[in-house]
C-alpha positions in Angstrom: -29.2 -59.1 -29.9 -26.9 -57.7 -27.9 -27.4 -53.9 -27.1 -25.3 -52.3 -30.0 -26.5 -48.8 -29.7 -24.5 -46.3 -26.9 -26.3 -45.4 -23.4 -26.7 -41.7 -23.0 -27.1 -39.4 -20.0 -29.2 -36.7 -20.4 -29.1 -33.6 -18.1 -31.8 -31.0 -18.7 -32.0 -27.3 -17.5 -31.8 -23.9 -18.8 -29.2 -21.2 -18.4 -30.4 -19.5 -15.2 -30.3 -22.9 -13.4 -34.4 -23.4 -12.8 -36.4 -26.6 -14.6 -39.4 -26.7 -17.0 -40.4 -30.7 -16.7 -44.1 -29.8 -18.5 -42.3 -30.0 -21.7 -38.8 -31.5 -23.2 -38.3 -32.6 -26.5 -35.1 -35.1 -26.7 -33.7 -35.5 -30.2 -31.3 -38.5 -30.9 -29.7 -39.0 -33.9 -29.5 -42.6 -34.0 -29.1 -45.3 -37.1 -32.5 -46.3 -38.7 -31.2 -49.1 -40.7 -28.2 -51.3 -41.3 -26.8 -49.0 -44.0 -26.7 -46.1 -41.5 -24.0 -47.9 -39.3 -20.6 -46.9 -39.4 -18.4 -48.7 -41.6 -15.1 -50.1 -39.7 -11.9 -50.4 -40.9 -10.8 -52.7 -38.3 -12.9 -55.6 -40.1 -11.6 -57.9 -43.4 -14.2 -59.8 -45.2 -12.8 -62.4 -47.6 -13.2 -63.6 -50.5 -15.7 -61.1 -51.4 -17.8 -61.7 -53.4 -17.9 -65.2 -51.8 -19.2 -68.5 -53.1 -20.4 -70.9 -49.9 -18.5 -69.3 -47.1 -16.5 -66.1 -46.2 -13.9 -65.4 -43.4 -14.4 -62.4 -41.0 -11.0 -61.1 -39.6 -10.6 -58.5 -37.1 -8.0 -57.5 -34.2 -11.3 -56.9 -32.4 -12.3 -60.5 -32.5 -11.2 -61.7 -29.2 -14.3 -62.9 -27.3 -17.7 -64.3 -28.0 -19.7 -62.0 -30.2 -22.4 -62.2 -32.6 -22.0 -62.0 -36.6 -25.4 -61.0 -38.2 -26.4 -60.8 -41.9 -28.8 -58.7 -43.1 -30.7 -58.3 -46.5 -30.8 -54.9 -48.1 -34.8 -54.6 -46.8 -33.2 -54.9 -43.1 -34.3 -58.4 -42.9 -31.9 -60.9 -40.8 -31.0 -63.7 -43.1 -28.0 -65.3 -40.7 -27.4 -64.8 -37.0 -25.1 -66.7 -34.7 -23.0 -66.3 -31.4 -19.4 -67.2 -32.3 -16.4 -67.9 -30.4 -13.5 -66.6 -33.0 -10.4 -68.4 -33.2 -7.1 -66.3 -33.9 -9.3 -63.2 -34.6 -11.2 -64.9 -37.6 -14.4 -67.0 -37.9 -15.5 -68.7 -41.1 -19.3 -68.1 -41.9 -21.0 -70.5 -44.2 -23.5 -68.8 -46.5 -24.2 -71.8 -49.0 -27.9 -71.5 -47.6 -28.0 -67.9 -49.0 -29.5 -66.7 -52.4 -27.2 -64.4 -54.4 -26.9 -60.6 -53.5 -25.6 -58.2 -51.4 -25.7 -58.2 -47.6 -24.5 -56.2 -44.6 -22.6 -57.8 -42.3 -22.7 -56.5 -38.5 -20.5 -57.9 -35.8 -20.9 -57.0 -32.3 -19.3 -58.2 -28.5 -22.2 -55.8 -26.9 -19.7 -53.1 -26.7 -18.0 -52.6 -30.2 -19.8 -52.8 -33.5 -18.1 -53.7 -36.8 -20.1 -53.4 -40.1 -19.1 -54.5 -43.4 -21.0 -55.7 -46.3 -20.5 -58.9 -48.6 -22.1 -60.1 -52.0 -23.0 -63.9 -52.2 -22.6 -65.2 -56.0 
């Protein structure tokens, strides 16, 4: 899976310009679940609910990217590298059980999240 979290540069020091390398605590506020990722308004998922397949559409779908579906417990139930056509991609979900799923689309730099209900 491509790296979907941002890179961070950390500069450490104190106000007087000295450094104490014996003890540093760095706290990152990173998502701990798919549900914590921000929802993107630049993505359309339809029909929703779906009965076997659905379309993902976004102006950000311009190059190869990954489409991943997660069950609410975080388990990956679908993952595919795609090459979108006309900013759209059709996801076949006939093999999935009915239920709620998180959808994550990423090209390694941008990340889009939405949700889908499979009937």
